[in-house]
PDBQT receptor file of N, H, CA, C and O in Angstrom, charges set to zero:
ATOM      1  N   UNK A   1     130.093  14.002 114.749  1.00  0.00    +0.000 N 
ATOM      2  CA  UNK A   1     130.458  15.477 115.910  1.00  0.00    +0.000 C 
ATOM      3  C   UNK A   1     129.783  16.194 116.352  1.00  0.00    +0.000 C 
ATOM      4  O   UNK A   1     130.037  17.055 115.509  1.00  0.00    +0.000 OA
ATOM      5  N   UNK A   2     129.070  16.675 116.984  1.00  0.00    +0.000 N 
ATOM      6  H   UNK A   2     128.864  15.976 117.669  1.00  0.00    +0.000 HD
ATOM      7  CA  UNK A   2     128.399  17.905 117.195  1.00  0.00    +0.000 C 
ATOM      8  C   UNK A   2     129.056  18.803 117.611  1.00  0.00    +0.000 C 
ATOM      9  O   UNK A   2     129.831  18.605 118.547  1.00  0.00    +0.000 OA
ATOM     10  N   UNK A   3     128.901  20.250 116.927  1.00  0.00    +0.000 N 
ATOM     11  H   UNK A   3     128.271  20.411 116.167  1.00  0.00    +0.000 HD
ATOM     12  CA  UNK A   3     129.671  21.601 117.432  1.00  0.00    +0.000 C 
ATOM     13  C   UNK A   3     128.638  22.290 118.326  1.00  0.00    +0.000 C 
ATOM     14  O   UNK A   3     128.828  23.475 118.599  1.00  0.00    +0.000 OA
ATOM     15  N   UNK A   4     127.585  21.671 118.796  1.00  0.00    +0.000 N 
ATOM     16  H   UNK A   4     127.431  20.708 118.574  1.00  0.00    +0.000 HD
ATOM     17  CA  UNK A   4     126.853  22.340 119.564  1.00  0.00    +0.000 C 
ATOM     18  C   UNK A   4     127.274  22.653 121.031  1.00  0.00    +0.000 C 
ATOM     19  O   UNK A   4     127.601  21.677 121.706  1.00  0.00    +0.000 OA
ATOM     20  N   UNK A   5     127.312  23.950 121.648  1.00  0.00    +0.000 N 
ATOM     21  H   UNK A   5     127.047  24.743 121.100  1.00  0.00    +0.000 HD
ATOM     22  CA  UNK A   5     127.779  24.344 122.889  1.00  0.00    +0.000 C 
ATOM     23  C   UNK A   5     126.561  24.309 124.067  1.00  0.00    +0.000 C 
ATOM     24  O   UNK A   5     125.417  24.671 123.791  1.00  0.00    +0.000 OA
ATOM     25  N   UNK A   6     126.896  23.891 125.239  1.00  0.00    +0.000 N 
ATOM     26  H   UNK A   6     127.825  23.596 125.464  1.00  0.00    +0.000 HD
ATOM     27  CA  UNK A   6     125.942  23.676 125.893  1.00  0.00    +0.000 C 
ATOM     28  C   UNK A   6     126.114  24.629 127.283  1.00  0.00    +0.000 C 
ATOM     29  O   UNK A   6     127.258  24.707 127.729  1.00  0.00    +0.000 OA
ATOM     30  N   UNK A   7     125.351  25.145 127.783  1.00  0.00    +0.000 N 
ATOM     31  H   UNK A   7     124.422  25.082 127.420  1.00  0.00    +0.000 HD
ATOM     32  CA  UNK A   7     126.081  26.177 128.575  1.00  0.00    +0.000 C 
ATOM     33  C   UNK A   7     126.131  25.398 129.962  1.00  0.00    +0.000 C 
ATOM     34  O   UNK A   7     125.329  24.510 130.252  1.00  0.00    +0.000 OA
ATOM     35  N   UNK A   8     127.322  25.899 130.913  1.00  0.00    +0.000 N 
ATOM     36  H   UNK A   8     127.973  26.620 130.678  1.00  0.00    +0.000 HD
ATOM     37  CA  UNK A   8     127.442  25.122 132.217  1.00  0.00    +0.000 C 
ATOM     38  C   UNK A   8     126.603  26.053 133.084  1.00  0.00    +0.000 C 
ATOM     39  O   UNK A   8     126.784  27.224 133.420  1.00  0.00    +0.000 OA
ATOM     40  N   UNK A   9     125.265  24.851 133.441  1.00  0.00    +0.000 N 
ATOM     41  H   UNK A   9     125.118  23.900 133.168  1.00  0.00    +0.000 HD
ATOM     42  CA  UNK A   9     124.303  25.659 134.605  1.00  0.00    +0.000 C 
ATOM     43  C   UNK A   9     124.869  25.766 135.701  1.00  0.00    +0.000 C 
ATOM     44  O   UNK A   9     124.658  26.814 136.311  1.00  0.00    +0.000 OA
ATOM     45  N   UNK A  10     125.843  24.659 136.377  1.00  0.00    +0.000 N 
ATOM     46  H   UNK A  10     126.015  23.808 135.882  1.00  0.00    +0.000 HD
ATOM     47  CA  UNK A  10     125.979  24.969 137.738  1.00  0.00    +0.000 C 
ATOM     48  C   UNK A  10     127.166  25.981 138.009  1.00  0.00    +0.000 C 
ATOM     49  O   UNK A  10     127.415  26.101 139.208  1.00  0.00    +0.000 OA
ATOM     50  N   UNK A  11     128.068  26.846 137.031  1.00  0.00    +0.000 N 
ATOM     51  H   UNK A  11     127.866  26.749 136.057  1.00  0.00    +0.000 HD
ATOM     52  CA  UNK A  11     128.700  28.040 137.483  1.00  0.00    +0.000 C 
ATOM     53  C   UNK A  11     127.996  29.221 138.136  1.00  0.00    +0.000 C 
ATOM     54  O   UNK A  11     126.898  29.704 137.860  1.00  0.00    +0.000 OA
ATOM     55  N   UNK A  12     128.773  29.532 138.955  1.00  0.00    +0.000 N 
ATOM     56  H   UNK A  12     129.665  29.140 139.179  1.00  0.00    +0.000 HD
ATOM     57  CA  UNK A  12     128.174  30.775 139.555  1.00  0.00    +0.000 C 
ATOM     58  C   UNK A  12     127.900  32.101 138.476  1.00  0.00    +0.000 C 
ATOM     59  O   UNK A  12     127.020  32.935 138.693  1.00  0.00    +0.000 OA
ATOM     60  N   UNK A  13     128.691  32.135 137.439  1.00  0.00    +0.000 N 
ATOM     61  H   UNK A  13     129.406  31.458 137.263  1.00  0.00    +0.000 HD
ATOM     62  CA  UNK A  13     128.604  33.192 136.419  1.00  0.00    +0.000 C 
ATOM     63  C   UNK A  13     126.980  33.040 135.698  1.00  0.00    +0.000 C 
ATOM     64  O   UNK A  13     126.146  33.917 135.469  1.00  0.00    +0.000 OA
ATOM     65  N   UNK A  14     126.937  31.488 135.448  1.00  0.00    +0.000 N 
ATOM     66  H   UNK A  14     127.615  30.776 135.634  1.00  0.00    +0.000 HD
ATOM     67  CA  UNK A  14     125.573  31.458 134.788  1.00  0.00    +0.000 C 
ATOM     68  C   UNK A  14     124.434  31.850 135.744  1.00  0.00    +0.000 C 
ATOM     69  O   UNK A  14     123.635  32.707 135.368  1.00  0.00    +0.000 OA
ATOM     70  N   UNK A  15     124.320  31.342 136.824  1.00  0.00    +0.000 N 
ATOM     71  H   UNK A  15     124.969  30.646 137.130  1.00  0.00    +0.000 HD
ATOM     72  CA  UNK A  15     123.391  31.458 137.556  1.00  0.00    +0.000 C 
ATOM     73  C   UNK A  15     123.023  33.243 138.105  1.00  0.00    +0.000 C 
ATOM     74  O   UNK A  15     121.936  33.722 138.427  1.00  0.00    +0.000 OA
ATOM     75  N   UNK A  16     124.294  33.860 138.048  1.00  0.00    +0.000 N 
ATOM     76  H   UNK A  16     125.178  33.472 137.787  1.00  0.00    +0.000 HD
ATOM     77  CA  UNK A  16     124.364  35.159 138.155  1.00  0.00    +0.000 C 
ATOM     78  C   UNK A  16     123.231  36.128 136.996  1.00  0.00    +0.000 C 
ATOM     79  O   UNK A  16     122.349  36.984 137.065  1.00  0.00    +0.000 OA
ATOM     80  N   UNK A  17     124.188  35.065 135.660  1.00  0.00    +0.000 N 
ATOM     81  H   UNK A  17     124.904  34.370 135.604  1.00  0.00    +0.000 HD
ATOM     82  CA  UNK A  17     123.537  35.857 134.626  1.00  0.00    +0.000 C 
ATOM     83  C   UNK A  17     121.953  35.703 134.155  1.00  0.00    +0.000 C 
ATOM     84  O   UNK A  17     121.412  36.457 133.346  1.00  0.00    +0.000 OA
ATOM     85  N   UNK A  18     121.259  34.486 134.871  1.00  0.00    +0.000 N 
ATOM     86  H   UNK A  18     121.698  33.874 135.528  1.00  0.00    +0.000 HD
ATOM     87  CA  UNK A  18     120.181  34.205 134.727  1.00  0.00    +0.000 C 
ATOM     88  C   UNK A  18     119.207  34.979 135.525  1.00  0.00    +0.000 C 
ATOM     89  O   UNK A  18     118.079  35.234 135.103  1.00  0.00    +0.000 OA
ATOM     90  N   UNK A  19     119.685  35.381 136.774  1.00  0.00    +0.000 N 
ATOM     91  H   UNK A  19     120.601  35.173 137.116  1.00  0.00    +0.000 HD
ATOM     92  CA  UNK A  19     119.217  36.093 137.643  1.00  0.00    +0.000 C 
ATOM     93  C   UNK A  19     119.036  37.562 137.155  1.00  0.00    +0.000 C 
ATOM     94  O   UNK A  19     117.962  38.138 136.983  1.00  0.00    +0.000 OA
ATOM     95  N   UNK A  20     120.233  38.036 136.973  1.00  0.00    +0.000 N 
ATOM     96  H   UNK A  20     121.106  37.569 137.113  1.00  0.00    +0.000 HD
ATOM     97  CA  UNK A  20     120.253  39.187 136.580  1.00  0.00    +0.000 C 
ATOM     98  C   UNK A  20     119.121  39.391 135.120  1.00  0.00    +0.000 C 
ATOM     99  O   UNK A  20     118.272  40.280 135.047  1.00  0.00    +0.000 OA
ATOM    100  N   UNK A  21     119.337  38.509 134.232  1.00  0.00    +0.000 N 
ATOM    101  H   UNK A  21     120.027  37.787 134.292  1.00  0.00    +0.000 HD
ATOM    102  CA  UNK A  21     118.111  38.490 133.246  1.00  0.00    +0.000 C 
ATOM    103  C   UNK A  21     116.602  38.166 133.738  1.00  0.00    +0.000 C 
ATOM    104  O   UNK A  21     115.673  38.675 133.113  1.00  0.00    +0.000 OA
ATOM    105  N   UNK A  22     116.384  37.456 134.676  1.00  0.00    +0.000 N 
ATOM    106  H   UNK A  22     117.139  37.043 135.185  1.00  0.00    +0.000 HD
ATOM    107  CA  UNK A  22     115.404  37.568 135.417  1.00  0.00    +0.000 C 
ATOM    108  C   UNK A  22     114.552  38.861 136.147  1.00  0.00    +0.000 C 
ATOM    109  O   UNK A  22     113.358  39.131 136.269  1.00  0.00    +0.000 OA
ATOM    110  N   UNK A  23     115.843  39.514 136.566  1.00  0.00    +0.000 N 
ATOM    111  H   UNK A  23     116.814  39.295 136.466  1.00  0.00    +0.000 HD
ATOM    112  CA  UNK A  23     115.289  40.527 137.279  1.00  0.00    +0.000 C 
ATOM    113  C   UNK A  23     115.039  41.952 136.082  1.00  0.00    +0.000 C 
ATOM    114  O   UNK A  23     114.304  42.888 136.397  1.00  0.00    +0.000 OA
ATOM    115  N   UNK A  24     115.639  41.915 134.967  1.00  0.00    +0.000 N 
ATOM    116  H   UNK A  24     116.236  41.155 134.712  1.00  0.00    +0.000 HD
ATOM    117  CA  UNK A  24     115.276  42.607 134.269  1.00  0.00    +0.000 C 
ATOM    118  C   UNK A  24     113.932  42.384 133.584  1.00  0.00    +0.000 C 
ATOM    119  O   UNK A  24     113.085  43.269 133.457  1.00  0.00    +0.000 OA
ATOM    120  N   UNK A  25     113.819  41.252 133.195  1.00  0.00    +0.000 N 
ATOM    121  H   UNK A  25     114.507  40.534 133.298  1.00  0.00    +0.000 HD
ATOM    122  CA  UNK A  25     112.654  41.093 132.610  1.00  0.00    +0.000 C 
ATOM    123  C   UNK A  25     111.185  41.063 133.646  1.00  0.00    +0.000 C 
ATOM    124  O   UNK A  25     110.026  40.996 133.234  1.00  0.00    +0.000 OA
ATOM    125  N   UNK A  26     111.513  41.114 134.680  1.00  0.00    +0.000 N 
ATOM    126  H   UNK A  26     112.454  41.169 135.015  1.00  0.00    +0.000 HD
ATOM    127  CA  UNK A  26     110.584  41.381 135.955  1.00  0.00    +0.000 C 
ATOM    128  C   UNK A  26     110.143  42.658 136.112  1.00  0.00    +0.000 C 
ATOM    129  O   UNK A  26     109.025  43.031 136.467  1.00  0.00    +0.000 OA
ATOM    130  N   UNK A  27     111.020  43.247 135.847  1.00  0.00    +0.000 N 
ATOM    131  H   UNK A  27     111.928  42.944 135.559  1.00  0.00    +0.000 HD
ATOM    132  CA  UNK A  27     111.099  45.046 136.158  1.00  0.00    +0.000 C 
ATOM    133  C   UNK A  27     110.696  45.888 135.038  1.00  0.00    +0.000 C 
ATOM    134  O   UNK A  27     109.986  46.878 135.213  1.00  0.00    +0.000 OA
ATOM    135  N   UNK A  28     111.209  45.458 133.672  1.00  0.00    +0.000 N 
ATOM    136  H   UNK A  28     111.786  44.653 133.531  1.00  0.00    +0.000 HD
ATOM    137  CA  UNK A  28     111.086  45.706 132.418  1.00  0.00    +0.000 C 
ATOM    138  C   UNK A  28     110.387  45.335 131.155  1.00  0.00    +0.000 C 
ATOM    139  O   UNK A  28     110.356  45.789 130.011  1.00  0.00    +0.000 OA
ATOM    140  N   UNK A  29     110.066  44.754 131.528  1.00  0.00    +0.000 N 
ATOM    141  H   UNK A  29     110.091  44.385 132.457  1.00  0.00    +0.000 HD
ATOM    142  CA  UNK A  29     109.279  43.537 130.244  1.00  0.00    +0.000 C 
ATOM    143  C   UNK A  29     107.994  44.329 129.779  1.00  0.00    +0.000 C 
ATOM    144  O   UNK A  29     107.672  44.165 128.602  1.00  0.00    +0.000 OA
ATOM    145  N   UNK A  30     107.070  45.328 130.707  1.00  0.00    +0.000 N 
ATOM    146  H   UNK A  30     107.331  45.461 131.663  1.00  0.00    +0.000 HD
ATOM    147  CA  UNK A  30     106.026  45.910 130.215  1.00  0.00    +0.000 C 
ATOM    148  C   UNK A  30     106.363  47.007 129.427  1.00  0.00    +0.000 C 
ATOM    149  O   UNK A  30     105.583  47.582 128.667  1.00  0.00    +0.000 OA
ATOM    150  N   UNK A  31     107.790  47.357 129.654  1.00  0.00    +0.000 N 
ATOM    151  H   UNK A  31     108.424  46.890 130.271  1.00  0.00    +0.000 HD
ATOM    152  CA  UNK A  31     108.074  48.977 129.184  1.00  0.00    +0.000 C 
ATOM    153  C   UNK A  31     109.122  48.572 127.758  1.00  0.00    +0.000 C 
ATOM    154  O   UNK A  31     109.621  49.352 126.947  1.00  0.00    +0.000 OA
ATOM    155  N   UNK A  32     109.213  47.192 127.821  1.00  0.00    +0.000 N 
ATOM    156  H   UNK A  32     108.808  46.558 128.480  1.00  0.00    +0.000 HD
ATOM    157  CA  UNK A  32     110.339  46.835 126.601  1.00  0.00    +0.000 C 
ATOM    158  C   UNK A  32     109.344  47.107 125.333  1.00  0.00    +0.000 C 
ATOM    159  O   UNK A  32     108.119  47.053 125.440  1.00  0.00    +0.000 OA
ATOM    160  N   UNK A  33     110.185  47.472 123.856  1.00  0.00    +0.000 N 
ATOM    161  H   UNK A  33     111.181  47.516 123.770  1.00  0.00    +0.000 HD
ATOM    162  CA  UNK A  33     109.521  47.411 122.723  1.00  0.00    +0.000 C 
ATOM    163  C   UNK A  33     109.294  46.023 122.204  1.00  0.00    +0.000 C 
ATOM    164  O   UNK A  33     109.691  45.154 122.980  1.00  0.00    +0.000 OA
ATOM    165  N   UNK A  34     108.895  45.704 121.376  1.00  0.00    +0.000 N 
ATOM    166  H   UNK A  34     108.573  46.410 120.746  1.00  0.00    +0.000 HD
ATOM    167  CA  UNK A  34     108.582  44.356 120.925  1.00  0.00    +0.000 C 
ATOM    168  C   UNK A  34     109.704  43.998 120.154  1.00  0.00    +0.000 C 
ATOM    169  O   UNK A  34     109.635  42.836 119.754  1.00  0.00    +0.000 OA
ATOM    170  N   UNK A  35     110.488  44.473 119.889  1.00  0.00    +0.000 N 
ATOM    171  H   UNK A  35     110.544  45.417 120.214  1.00  0.00    +0.000 HD
ATOM    172  CA  UNK A  35     112.013  44.094 119.548  1.00  0.00    +0.000 C 
ATOM    173  C   UNK A  35     112.861  43.738 120.895  1.00  0.00    +0.000 C 
ATOM    174  O   UNK A  35     113.592  42.748 120.921  1.00  0.00    +0.000 OA
ATOM    175  N   UNK A  36     112.740  44.464 121.822  1.00  0.00    +0.000 N 
ATOM    176  H   UNK A  36     112.146  45.269 121.801  1.00  0.00    +0.000 HD
ATOM    177  CA  UNK A  36     113.445  44.199 123.003  1.00  0.00    +0.000 C 
ATOM    178  C   UNK A  36     113.269  42.917 123.212  1.00  0.00    +0.000 C 
ATOM    179  O   UNK A  36     114.162  42.071 123.163  1.00  0.00    +0.000 OA
ATOM    180  N   UNK A  37     111.822  42.676 123.513  1.00  0.00    +0.000 N 
ATOM    181  H   UNK A  37     111.097  43.364 123.552  1.00  0.00    +0.000 HD
ATOM    182  CA  UNK A  37     111.106  41.584 123.943  1.00  0.00    +0.000 C 
ATOM    183  C   UNK A  37     111.785  40.439 123.512  1.00  0.00    +0.000 C 
ATOM    184  O   UNK A  37     112.251  39.561 124.238  1.00  0.00    +0.000 OA
ATOM    185  N   UNK A  38     111.826  40.514 121.899  1.00  0.00    +0.000 N 
ATOM    186  H   UNK A  38     111.447  41.227 121.309  1.00  0.00    +0.000 HD
ATOM    187  CA  UNK A  38     112.232  39.392 121.200  1.00  0.00    +0.000 C 
ATOM    188  C   UNK A  38     113.639  39.012 121.383  1.00  0.00    +0.000 C 
ATOM    189  O   UNK A  38     114.035  37.846 121.380  1.00  0.00    +0.000 OA
ATOM    190  N   UNK A  39     114.413  40.108 121.551  1.00  0.00    +0.000 N 
ATOM    191  H   UNK A  39     114.091  41.055 121.554  1.00  0.00    +0.000 HD
ATOM    192  CA  UNK A  39     115.909  40.293 121.967  1.00  0.00    +0.000 C 
ATOM    193  C   UNK A  39     116.154  39.224 122.987  1.00  0.00    +0.000 C 
ATOM    194  O   UNK A  39     116.892  38.245 122.880  1.00  0.00    +0.000 OA
ATOM    195  N   UNK A  40     115.271  39.651 124.171  1.00  0.00    +0.000 N 
ATOM    196  H   UNK A  40     114.671  40.446 124.258  1.00  0.00    +0.000 HD
ATOM    197  CA  UNK A  40     115.249  38.895 125.312  1.00  0.00    +0.000 C 
ATOM    198  C   UNK A  40     115.063  37.536 125.095  1.00  0.00    +0.000 C 
ATOM    199  O   UNK A  40     115.823  36.697 125.580  1.00  0.00    +0.000 OA
ATOM    200  N   UNK A  41     113.890  37.194 124.244  1.00  0.00    +0.000 N 
ATOM    201  H   UNK A  41     113.273  37.875 123.850  1.00  0.00    +0.000 HD
ATOM    202  CA  UNK A  41     113.650  35.769 124.402  1.00  0.00    +0.000 C 
ATOM    203  C   UNK A  41     114.789  34.927 123.384  1.00  0.00    +0.000 C 
ATOM    204  O   UNK A  41     114.976  33.712 123.446  1.00  0.00    +0.000 OA
ATOM    205  N   UNK A  42     115.306  35.616 122.693  1.00  0.00    +0.000 N 
ATOM    206  H   UNK A  42     115.154  36.603 122.642  1.00  0.00    +0.000 HD
ATOM    207  CA  UNK A  42     116.446  34.846 121.951  1.00  0.00    +0.000 C 
ATOM    208  C   UNK A  42     117.670  34.799 122.707  1.00  0.00    +0.000 C 
ATOM    209  O   UNK A  42     118.587  34.092 122.291  1.00  0.00    +0.000 OA
ATOM    210  N   UNK A  43     117.796  35.455 123.754  1.00  0.00    +0.000 N 
ATOM    211  H   UNK A  43     117.051  36.030 124.092  1.00  0.00    +0.000 HD
ATOM    212  CA  UNK A  43     118.916  35.239 124.953  1.00  0.00    +0.000 C 
ATOM    213  C   UNK A  43     118.542  33.778 125.608  1.00  0.00    +0.000 C 
ATOM    214  O   UNK A  43     119.364  32.862 125.620  1.00  0.00    +0.000 OA
ATOM    215  N   UNK A  44     117.337  33.664 126.102  1.00  0.00    +0.000 N 
ATOM    216  H   UNK A  44     116.668  34.408 126.092  1.00  0.00    +0.000 HD
ATOM    217  CA  UNK A  44     116.863  32.851 126.638  1.00  0.00    +0.000 C 
ATOM    218  C   UNK A  44     116.749  31.444 126.009  1.00  0.00    +0.000 C 
ATOM    219  O   UNK A  44     117.050  30.363 126.515  1.00  0.00    +0.000 OA
ATOM    220  N   UNK A  45     116.203  31.734 124.686  1.00  0.00    +0.000 N 
ATOM    221  H   UNK A  45     115.958  32.612 124.275  1.00  0.00    +0.000 HD
ATOM    222  CA  UNK A  45     116.714  30.298 123.922  1.00  0.00    +0.000 C 
ATOM    223  C   UNK A  45     118.444  30.342 123.919  1.00  0.00    +0.000 C 
ATOM    224  O   UNK A  45     118.757  29.538 124.796  1.00  0.00    +0.000 OA
ATOM    225  N   UNK A  46     119.350  30.759 123.492  1.00  0.00    +0.000 N 
ATOM    226  H   UNK A  46     119.096  31.412 122.779  1.00  0.00    +0.000 HD
ATOM    227  CA  UNK A  46     120.318  30.726 123.368  1.00  0.00    +0.000 C 
ATOM    228  C   UNK A  46     120.701  30.021 124.661  1.00  0.00    +0.000 C 
ATOM    229  O   UNK A  46     121.427  29.038 124.522  1.00  0.00    +0.000 OA
ATOM    230  N   UNK A  47     120.308  30.381 125.983  1.00  0.00    +0.000 N 
ATOM    231  H   UNK A  47     119.718  31.180 126.096  1.00  0.00    +0.000 HD
ATOM    232  CA  UNK A  47     120.934  29.760 127.062  1.00  0.00    +0.000 C 
ATOM    233  C   UNK A  47     120.420  28.517 127.400  1.00  0.00    +0.000 C 
ATOM    234  O   UNK A  47     120.826  27.867 128.363  1.00  0.00    +0.000 OA
ATOM    235  N   UNK A  48     119.328  28.076 126.460  1.00  0.00    +0.000 N 
ATOM    236  H   UNK A  48     118.998  28.604 125.678  1.00  0.00    +0.000 HD
ATOM    237  CA  UNK A  48     118.614  27.002 126.589  1.00  0.00    +0.000 C 
ATOM    238  C   UNK A  48     117.450  26.772 127.589  1.00  0.00    +0.000 C 
ATOM    239  O   UNK A  48     116.862  25.728 127.870  1.00  0.00    +0.000 OA
ATOM    240  N   UNK A  49     117.290  27.970 128.024  1.00  0.00    +0.000 N 
ATOM    241  H   UNK A  49     117.768  28.818 127.796  1.00  0.00    +0.000 HD
ATOM    242  CA  UNK A  49     115.920  28.488 128.910  1.00  0.00    +0.000 C 
ATOM    243  C   UNK A  49     114.764  28.964 128.219  1.00  0.00    +0.000 C 
ATOM    244  O   UNK A  49     114.780  29.562 127.143  1.00  0.00    +0.000 OA
ATOM    245  N   UNK A  50     113.426  28.566 129.122  1.00  0.00    +0.000 N 
ATOM    246  H   UNK A  50     113.412  28.080 129.996  1.00  0.00    +0.000 HD
ATOM    247  CA  UNK A  50     112.166  29.033 128.556  1.00  0.00    +0.000 C 
ATOM    248  C   UNK A  50     111.892  30.305 128.423  1.00  0.00    +0.000 C 
ATOM    249  O   UNK A  50     111.874  30.894 129.504  1.00  0.00    +0.000 OA
ATOM    250  N   UNK A  51     111.600  31.161 127.208  1.00  0.00    +0.000 N 
ATOM    251  H   UNK A  51     111.614  30.682 126.330  1.00  0.00    +0.000 HD
ATOM    252  CA  UNK A  51     111.095  32.192 127.141  1.00  0.00    +0.000 C 
ATOM    253  C   UNK A  51     110.059  32.853 128.136  1.00  0.00    +0.000 C 
ATOM    254  O   UNK A  51     109.333  32.085 128.766  1.00  0.00    +0.000 OA
ATOM    255  N   UNK A  52     109.966  33.858 128.278  1.00  0.00    +0.000 N 
ATOM    256  H   UNK A  52     110.557  34.482 127.766  1.00  0.00    +0.000 HD
ATOM    257  CA  UNK A  52     109.160  34.477 129.198  1.00  0.00    +0.000 C 
ATOM    258  C   UNK A  52     107.765  33.774 128.898  1.00  0.00    +0.000 C 
ATOM    259  O   UNK A  52     107.316  33.014 129.756  1.00  0.00    +0.000 OA
ATOM    260  N   UNK A  53     107.069  33.988 127.740  1.00  0.00    +0.000 N 
ATOM    261  H   UNK A  53     107.433  34.606 127.043  1.00  0.00    +0.000 HD
ATOM    262  CA  UNK A  53     105.793  33.251 127.412  1.00  0.00    +0.000 C 
ATOM    263  C   UNK A  53     105.751  31.785 127.653  1.00  0.00    +0.000 C 
ATOM    264  O   UNK A  53     104.678  31.301 128.013  1.00  0.00    +0.000 OA
ATOM    265  N   UNK A  54     106.770  31.036 127.501  1.00  0.00    +0.000 N 
ATOM    266  H   UNK A  54     107.642  31.429 127.209  1.00  0.00    +0.000 HD
ATOM    267  CA  UNK A  54     106.839  29.534 127.571  1.00  0.00    +0.000 C 
ATOM    268  C   UNK A  54     106.837  29.591 129.423  1.00  0.00    +0.000 C 
ATOM    269  O   UNK A  54     106.012  28.926 130.050  1.00  0.00    +0.000 OA
ATOM    270  N   UNK A  55     107.681  30.310 129.999  1.00  0.00    +0.000 N 
ATOM    271  H   UNK A  55     108.351  30.851 129.490  1.00  0.00    +0.000 HD
ATOM    272  CA  UNK A  55     107.246  30.226 131.499  1.00  0.00    +0.000 C 
ATOM    273  C   UNK A  55     106.202  30.419 132.350  1.00  0.00    +0.000 C 
ATOM    274  O   UNK A  55     105.885  29.812 133.372  1.00  0.00    +0.000 OA
ATOM    275  N   UNK A  56     105.548  31.653 131.604  1.00  0.00    +0.000 N 
ATOM    276  H   UNK A  56     105.805  32.146 130.773  1.00  0.00    +0.000 HD
ATOM    277  CA  UNK A  56     104.236  31.613 132.149  1.00  0.00    +0.000 C 
ATOM    278  C   UNK A  56     102.896  30.370 131.440  1.00  0.00    +0.000 C 
ATOM    279  O   UNK A  56     101.942  29.820 131.989  1.00  0.00    +0.000 OA
ATOM    280  N   UNK A  57     103.341  30.328 130.242  1.00  0.00    +0.000 N 
ATOM    281  H   UNK A  57     104.116  30.776 129.795  1.00  0.00    +0.000 HD
ATOM    282  CA  UNK A  57     102.265  28.901 130.021  1.00  0.00    +0.000 C 
ATOM    283  C   UNK A  57     102.284  27.672 130.806  1.00  0.00    +0.000 C 
ATOM    284  O   UNK A  57     101.361  26.924 131.128  1.00  0.00    +0.000 OA
ATOM    285  N   UNK A  58     103.814  27.615 131.098  1.00  0.00    +0.000 N 
ATOM    286  H   UNK A  58     104.564  28.223 130.836  1.00  0.00    +0.000 HD
ATOM    287  CA  UNK A  58     104.247  26.174 131.834  1.00  0.00    +0.000 C 
ATOM    288  C   UNK A  58     103.531  26.518 133.475  1.00  0.00    +0.000 C 
ATOM    289  O   UNK A  58     103.225  25.546 134.166  1.00  0.00    +0.000 OA
ATOM    290  N   UNK A  59     103.303  27.932 134.013  1.00  0.00    +0.000 N 
ATOM    291  H   UNK A  59     103.552  28.722 133.452  1.00  0.00    +0.000 HD
ATOM    292  CA  UNK A  59     103.204  28.466 135.436  1.00  0.00    +0.000 C 
ATOM    293  C   UNK A  59     101.524  28.092 135.378  1.00  0.00    +0.000 C 
ATOM    294  O   UNK A  59     101.030  27.477 136.324  1.00  0.00    +0.000 OA
ATOM    295  N   UNK A  60     100.695  28.499 134.222  1.00  0.00    +0.000 N 
ATOM    296  H   UNK A  60     101.096  28.999 133.454  1.00  0.00    +0.000 HD
ATOM    297  CA  UNK A  60      99.151  28.205 133.755  1.00  0.00    +0.000 C 
ATOM    298  C   UNK A  60      98.931  26.936 134.011  1.00  0.00    +0.000 C 
ATOM    299  O   UNK A  60      97.954  26.452 134.581  1.00  0.00    +0.000 OA
ATOM    300  N   UNK A  61     100.064  26.280 133.482  1.00  0.00    +0.000 N 
ATOM    301  H   UNK A  61     100.858  26.673 133.019  1.00  0.00    +0.000 HD
ATOM    302  CA  UNK A  61      99.358  24.519 133.157  1.00  0.00    +0.000 C 
ATOM    303  C   UNK A  61      99.327  24.096 134.258  1.00  0.00    +0.000 C 
ATOM    304  O   UNK A  61      98.365  23.460 134.690  1.00  0.00    +0.000 OA
ATOM    305  N   UNK A  62     100.581  24.419 135.064  1.00  0.00    +0.000 N 
ATOM    306  H   UNK A  62     101.362  24.935 134.713  1.00  0.00    +0.000 HD
ATOM    307  CA  UNK A  62     100.489  23.687 136.701  1.00  0.00    +0.000 C 
ATOM    308  C   UNK A  62      99.343  24.227 137.822  1.00  0.00    +0.000 C 
ATOM    309  O   UNK A  62      98.949  23.576 138.789  1.00  0.00    +0.000 OA
ATOM    310  N   UNK A  63      98.998  25.315 137.515  1.00  0.00    +0.000 N 
ATOM    311  H   UNK A  63      99.318  25.844 136.729  1.00  0.00    +0.000 HD
ATOM    312  CA  UNK A  63      97.809  26.145 137.913  1.00  0.00    +0.000 C 
ATOM    313  C   UNK A  63      96.515  25.219 137.858  1.00  0.00    +0.000 C 
ATOM    314  O   UNK A  63      95.774  24.972 138.809  1.00  0.00    +0.000 OA
ATOM    315  N   UNK A  64      96.383  24.715 136.436  1.00  0.00    +0.000 N 
ATOM    316  H   UNK A  64      96.985  24.915 135.663  1.00  0.00    +0.000 HD
ATOM    317  CA  UNK A  64      95.259  23.782 136.120  1.00  0.00    +0.000 C 
ATOM    318  C   UNK A  64      95.366  22.828 136.451  1.00  0.00    +0.000 C 
ATOM    319  O   UNK A  64      94.293  22.288 136.719  1.00  0.00    +0.000 OA
ATOM    320  N   UNK A  65      96.228  22.246 136.597  1.00  0.00    +0.000 N 
ATOM    321  H   UNK A  65      97.100  22.685 136.380  1.00  0.00    +0.000 HD
ATOM    322  CA  UNK A  65      96.523  21.067 136.598  1.00  0.00    +0.000 C 
ATOM    323  C   UNK A  65      96.094  20.718 138.638  1.00  0.00    +0.000 C 
ATOM    324  O   UNK A  65      95.469  19.823 139.207  1.00  0.00    +0.000 OA
ATOM    325  N   UNK A  66      96.610  21.588 138.979  1.00  0.00    +0.000 N 
ATOM    326  H   UNK A  66      97.118  22.314 138.516  1.00  0.00    +0.000 HD
ATOM    327  CA  UNK A  66      96.215  21.717 140.586  1.00  0.00    +0.000 C 
ATOM    328  C   UNK A  66      94.473  21.932 141.158  1.00  0.00    +0.000 C 
ATOM    329  O   UNK A  66      93.839  21.458 142.101  1.00  0.00    +0.000 OA
ATOM    330  N   UNK A  67      94.146  22.871 140.066  1.00  0.00    +0.000 N 
ATOM    331  H   UNK A  67      94.661  23.255 139.299  1.00  0.00    +0.000 HD
ATOM    332  CA  UNK A  67      92.441  22.703 140.341  1.00  0.00    +0.000 C 
ATOM    333  C   UNK A  67      91.430  21.470 140.290  1.00  0.00    +0.000 C 
ATOM    334  O   UNK A  67      90.236  21.639 140.538  1.00  0.00    +0.000 OA
TER     335      UNK A  67
C-alpha cells in the first residue's frame, strides 16, 4: 500500500495556489536568491508540477519542433 499523497488538481484552491505561485515566479524570480529559487522549485515538485527550468525547457523543445 502506498502512502503517497496526490494533490487534487481539480479544486479551485489548488488552481488558485498554482496561479499565485506562477505570478510570484513570473514577477520575482530574477530578484530571488538561489535558495529562494530552490525553495520554489521544491514547492513545484511537491505539487507534482514542473519547475521553472523544466517548464522553460519544455517550451524551448516545443519551439524547436515547430521550426
